[in-house]
C-alpha positions as CSV (number, residue, x, y, z in Angstrom):
1,M,14.9,-8.8,21.5
2,K,16.9,-6.5,23.9
3,A,15.5,-8.5,26.8
4,L,16.5,-11.8,25.1
5,R,20.0,-10.5,24.4
6,R,20.3,-9.3,28.0
7,A,19.2,-12.7,29.3
8,F,21.8,-14.5,27.2
9,L,24.5,-12.2,28.2
10,L,23.7,-12.7,31.8
11,L,23.7,-16.5,31.3
12,A,27.1,-16.4,29.6
13,T,28.6,-14.2,32.3
14,L,27.3,-16.5,35.0
15,A,28.7,-19.6,33.3
16,A,32.1,-17.9,32.7
17,T,32.4,-16.7,36.3
18,A,31.5,-20.0,37.8
19,A,33.8,-22.0,35.4
20,A,36.7,-19.9,36.6
21,A,36.1,-21.0,40.2
22,A,37.3,-24.4,41.4
23,F,34.7,-27.1,41.1
24,A,33.7,-28.2,44.5
25,T,30.9,-30.4,46.1
26,P,30.3,-31.4,49.6
27,A,32.6,-34.2,50.7
28,S,29.6,-36.4,51.5
29,S,28.6,-36.4,47.8
30,Q,32.0,-37.8,46.8
31,M,31.5,-41.1,48.5
32,P,27.9,-42.5,48.6
33,A,27.1,-44.7,51.6
34,P,27.8,-48.5,51.0
35,A,24.8,-50.4,49.9
36,A,23.8,-53.7,48.3
37,R,24.2,-54.0,44.5
38,A,21.1,-53.4,42.4
39,G,19.4,-56.7,41.5
40,S,20.5,-58.4,44.8
41,A,17.7,-60.2,46.7
42,T,18.2,-58.0,49.7
43,H,19.8,-54.8,51.0
44,G,20.7,-55.8,54.5
45,A,17.3,-56.8,56.0
46,A,15.3,-54.9,53.4
47,P,14.6,-56.1,49.8
48,I,15.8,-53.9,47.0
49,P,12.8,-52.1,45.5
50,D,11.8,-52.7,41.9
51,F,11.5,-49.4,40.1
52,S,11.8,-51.0,36.6
53,G,9.3,-50.3,33.9
54,I,7.5,-47.3,32.4
55,W,6.3,-44.4,34.6
56,A,4.6,-41.1,33.6
57,H,3.4,-37.8,35.1
58,L,1.0,-35.7,33.0
59,T,1.8,-32.3,34.6
60,W,3.7,-29.5,32.9
61,P,5.7,-27.3,33.2
62,D,6.1,-27.1,37.0
63,F,7.8,-29.3,39.5
64,E,5.7,-30.2,42.6
65,P,6.6,-27.9,45.5
66,P,7.6,-29.4,48.9
67,P,5.1,-29.5,51.8
68,A,7.3,-27.0,53.6
69,G,10.6,-25.2,53.1
70,P,12.3,-23.6,50.1
71,G,10.8,-24.8,46.8
72,P,11.4,-24.4,43.0
73,V,10.6,-21.4,40.8
74,T,7.0,-21.6,39.8
75,N,4.7,-20.0,37.1
76,R,3.3,-16.6,37.9
77,A,0.9,-17.0,35.0
78,R,-2.5,-18.6,35.7
79,R,-5.2,-20.2,33.6
80,N,-8.3,-21.5,35.2
81,G,-6.7,-21.2,38.6
82,V,-3.6,-23.4,37.8
83,S,-0.2,-22.8,36.1
84,D,-0.7,-21.6,32.6
85,A,1.1,-24.1,30.3
86,Y,0.9,-21.7,27.4
87,Q,2.7,-18.8,29.1
88,L,5.8,-19.3,31.1
89,I,6.6,-16.5,33.5
90,G,8.9,-17.6,36.3
91,D,8.4,-16.2,39.7
92,Y,11.6,-14.1,40.0
93,T,10.6,-13.0,43.5
94,N,11.3,-16.5,44.9
95,P,13.8,-16.0,47.7
96,I,16.0,-18.9,46.7
97,L,17.2,-16.8,43.7
98,K,20.3,-14.6,44.0
99,P,19.9,-11.2,42.3
100,H,21.6,-12.0,39.0
101,A,19.6,-15.3,38.7
102,A,16.3,-13.5,39.5
103,E,17.1,-10.9,36.8
104,I,17.6,-13.8,34.2
105,V,14.2,-15.4,35.1
106,K,12.5,-12.0,35.0
107,A,14.0,-11.1,31.6
108,L,12.8,-14.4,30.1
109,G,9.3,-13.9,31.6
110,E,9.1,-10.5,29.9
111,I,9.9,-12.2,26.6
112,S,7.1,-14.7,27.3
113,L,4.6,-11.9,27.9
114,T,5.1,-10.7,24.3
115,G,3.9,-14.1,23.0
116,V,7.3,-15.1,21.7
117,P,8.8,-18.2,23.3
118,Y,12.3,-17.9,24.6
119,P,14.9,-20.7,23.8
120,T,15.0,-23.7,26.2
121,P,16.8,-27.0,25.8
122,S,13.5,-28.7,24.8
123,N,12.5,-26.2,22.0
124,Q,16.1,-26.0,20.7
125,C,16.6,-29.7,20.6
126,W,19.4,-29.7,23.1
127,P,20.1,-32.1,26.0
128,G,18.3,-30.9,29.1
129,G,20.7,-31.7,32.0
130,V,19.6,-32.4,35.5
131,P,17.0,-31.5,36.8
132,F,15.6,-30.0,33.6
133,V,15.3,-33.4,32.0
134,L,12.8,-34.4,34.7
135,Y,10.1,-32.4,32.8
136,N,9.7,-35.4,30.5
137,I,6.3,-36.9,31.1
138,G,7.6,-40.4,30.3
139,M,10.4,-42.2,32.2
140,Q,11.6,-45.8,32.1
141,M,14.1,-47.1,34.6
142,L,16.3,-50.2,33.9
143,Q,17.9,-51.7,37.0
144,Q,21.1,-53.8,36.8
145,P,23.5,-55.1,39.4
146,D,26.0,-52.3,39.0
147,R,24.1,-49.6,37.2
148,I,20.8,-48.0,36.5
149,T,19.8,-46.6,33.1
150,I,17.0,-44.0,32.9
151,L,15.3,-43.4,29.5
152,Y,13.1,-40.3,28.9
153,S,10.3,-40.1,26.3
154,N,11.4,-36.9,24.6
155,D,14.4,-36.7,22.2
156,H,15.8,-40.1,23.2
157,E,17.5,-38.6,26.4
158,V,19.4,-41.2,28.5
159,R,21.1,-41.1,31.8
160,H,23.6,-43.6,33.2
161,V,23.9,-44.1,37.0
162,R,26.8,-46.1,38.5
163,L,25.9,-47.9,41.7
164,N,28.1,-47.9,44.8
165,Q,30.9,-45.8,43.4
166,P,32.3,-42.4,44.2
167,H,32.5,-39.4,41.9
168,P,35.9,-39.0,40.2
169,A,38.3,-36.6,41.9
170,D,38.1,-34.4,38.8
171,V,34.7,-34.6,37.2
172,T,34.5,-33.8,33.4
173,P,31.4,-31.8,32.8
174,S,28.8,-33.5,30.7
175,W,25.2,-32.9,29.6
176,Y,23.7,-35.0,32.4
177,G,26.6,-34.8,34.8
178,D,28.2,-37.6,36.7
179,S,25.6,-39.7,38.5
180,V,26.3,-42.2,41.2
181,G,23.7,-44.1,43.2
182,H,23.0,-46.4,46.2
183,Y,20.0,-47.9,48.0
184,E,19.0,-46.7,51.5
185,G,16.4,-49.3,52.5
186,D,13.4,-48.8,50.2
187,T,14.9,-45.6,48.6
188,L,17.1,-45.2,45.6
189,V,19.4,-42.2,46.1
190,I,21.1,-40.6,43.0
191,D,23.8,-38.0,43.5
192,T,24.7,-35.8,40.4
193,V,27.5,-33.3,39.9
194,G,29.3,-32.0,36.9
195,V,26.3,-30.9,34.8
196,K,27.6,-28.9,31.8
197,A,26.6,-25.2,31.6
198,G,25.9,-25.0,27.9
199,P,24.3,-22.2,25.7
200,F,20.8,-23.0,26.9
201,A,21.6,-24.3,30.3
202,M,18.7,-24.0,32.8
203,L,17.2,-26.0,35.6
204,D,13.5,-25.6,34.6
205,M,11.2,-24.2,32.0
206,Y,11.5,-20.7,33.4
207,G,15.2,-20.3,32.6
208,T,16.5,-20.6,36.1
209,P,20.3,-20.8,35.5
210,H,22.9,-23.0,37.1
211,S,26.7,-23.0,37.4
212,P,29.3,-25.8,37.2
213,A,28.9,-26.1,41.0
214,L,25.3,-27.5,40.6
215,H,24.7,-30.5,42.9
216,V,21.4,-32.5,42.7
217,V,20.3,-35.4,44.9
218,E,17.3,-37.5,43.8
219,R,15.4,-39.9,46.1
220,Y,13.0,-42.4,44.5
221,R,10.6,-44.6,46.5
222,L,7.5,-46.6,45.9
223,L,4.2,-45.6,47.7
224,D,1.1,-47.7,48.1
225,Y,-1.9,-46.6,46.0
226,E,-3.7,-44.5,48.6
227,T,-0.6,-42.7,49.8
228,A,0.6,-42.0,46.3
229,K,-2.9,-40.6,45.5
230,L,-2.8,-38.2,48.5
231,V,0.8,-37.1,47.8
232,E,0.0,-36.5,44.2
233,E,-3.2,-34.5,44.9
234,R,-1.3,-32.2,47.4
235,G,1.6,-31.6,45.1
236,Q,-0.3,-31.2,41.8
237,R,-3.3,-29.1,43.0
238,L,-2.0,-25.9,41.3
239,L,-0.3,-27.6,38.3
240,S,-1.5,-27.8,34.7
241,R,-2.3,-31.2,33.2
242,F,-2.0,-32.2,29.5
243,G,-5.3,-31.7,27.8
244,R,-4.6,-34.4,25.2
245,D,-3.0,-37.8,25.4
246,P,0.7,-37.4,24.5
247,G,1.1,-41.2,24.2
248,L,1.5,-41.9,28.0
249,A,-2.1,-41.8,29.2
250,R,-2.7,-43.0,32.8
251,N,-4.0,-46.5,33.2
252,P,-7.4,-46.0,34.8
253,D,-7.5,-49.6,36.1
254,Y,-4.1,-49.6,37.8
255,R,-4.3,-49.7,41.6
256,G,-0.7,-50.6,42.3
257,E,2.1,-48.6,43.7
258,G,3.1,-45.1,42.6
259,L,6.6,-43.8,42.3
260,Q,7.6,-40.6,44.2
261,L,10.7,-38.6,43.3
262,E,12.0,-36.0,45.7
263,F,15.1,-34.0,44.8
264,T,17.2,-31.4,46.3
265,V,19.2,-28.7,44.4
266,E,22.3,-26.9,45.6
267,D,24.3,-24.2,43.7
268,E,25.9,-21.5,45.8
269,S,26.6,-19.4,42.7
270,V,22.9,-19.1,41.9
271,F,20.8,-19.9,45.0
272,T,20.7,-18.4,48.5
273,K,19.9,-21.8,50.0
274,P,19.2,-25.4,48.9
275,W,15.7,-26.1,47.7
276,S,13.6,-29.2,47.0
277,A,10.8,-30.3,44.7
278,A,9.0,-33.6,43.8
279,I,7.4,-35.5,40.9
280,S,4.6,-38.1,41.3
281,Y,4.8,-40.9,38.7
282,R,2.1,-43.4,37.9
283,R,1.9,-46.4,35.6
284,P,0.6,-45.4,32.1
285,L,-1.1,-47.7,29.6
286,G,2.3,-49.0,28.5
287,Q,2.9,-47.1,25.3
288,W,6.3,-45.6,24.6
289,P,5.8,-42.9,22.0
290,E,8.4,-41.6,19.6
291,M,8.8,-37.9,20.4
292,A,11.8,-36.3,18.7
293,C,12.6,-32.6,18.4
294,A,13.2,-32.3,14.7
295,E,11.7,-30.8,11.5
296,T,9.0,-33.2,10.4
297,T,5.5,-33.4,9.0
298,R,4.3,-35.5,12.0
299,D,2.7,-33.8,15.0
300,F,4.8,-34.1,18.1
301,F,2.1,-35.6,20.3
302,S,-0.7,-37.0,18.2
303,G,1.4,-38.6,15.5
304,R,-0.9,-37.2,12.8
305,T,0.4,-35.7,9.6
306,V,0.3,-31.9,9.7
307,G,0.6,-29.2,7.1
308,V,3.8,-27.4,6.4
309,P,4.3,-24.1,4.5
310,T,4.5,-24.6,0.7
311,A,5.1,-22.4,-2.3
312,N,4.0,-22.7,-5.9
313,K,7.4,-21.4,-7.0
314,P,10.8,-21.0,-5.4
315,D,11.7,-17.7,-3.6
316,F,14.9,-17.5,-5.5
C-alpha cells in the first residue's frame, strides 16, 4: 500500500506541476491543413476513404511498437513468450520516460507483482482519455460531412472529432480532449490536445502518466488484405490475444481491407522525446456487445450469469 500511495502522490504532483504551467502545443497543431469535408466524393484527386463500420483488435494490453524509433511502454512480464495479460509490469527502463514518470510506472509494477491490481480508468469505471481509450478491442467510426464520431465497445465511451477546424485558442480540458481532423489523401489525421489529467489519468495499462501538455496525433488508413496481414503479424508477434470471444470475434471469411492506426505522443513534462505506436484493426463478425463497468450479475465478456457473494443473515 505504501507503493500505491507513493504512486498516487507522484501522479498528483505531476498533474499539479503541469497545470501550473501555460498550456502550449506546437503551432502546427492549432490549424490542421485544409482538406475536403468528410462525405465528399473526392479530396482533390483522391476519393475520401470509407472508414465507417465496426472494427476490432483482439490484443491486450499493449500497443503495437513501431518498426523503428521510440515506442510505447511495454510489459516486462511474459507468459508463453508473449506479454502476460494477467500481470501488468510496465517497462520503466524505456528511455522515453523522464525519471519521475519511470518511478510511477515502476511503483505500479511493484504493486502488480503482489497480485493486487492497481487502479486504472478501466477498472475504476472512469473515462480513459487519449490514447488510453484505444485499448478497447471494439471501435466503430461514423463519418459525416463536418465531423467524425468514434464509439468504443467498453463503457459507452464516445469521441467527437470536428473536421477542418482549428483548436480553440484556449482549450478547456476534457476527458477525451479537443480533437480536430482532416484528410490527407487516403489518410484520416486526428489531432488531440487538452486531455484532462484526472485522478486515474494514464496513457496505457501500465500507468504511464501524462500532463495537460499532452499532444496526440492519430493517422488512420486502409490497407489491402495481404499488407494488413503482414503489418499485423509484425506488430503483434509479442502481444497477447484474448483467449475467449469477448463479443467481437474476427470474421474468418473476411478478405477485405484492414484498418491501420498509427499514432504519435508528445508530452515534454513526461517524455524525453515523442514516441509512436500502432493498432491493427480487422472486421469482426459484426456483433456489438454491451460491456459496461458496473456492479452486475452478468459476466463482462460472456454475458453469462455469475455468482455473487451472499449471506444467510445480515452482517448488522
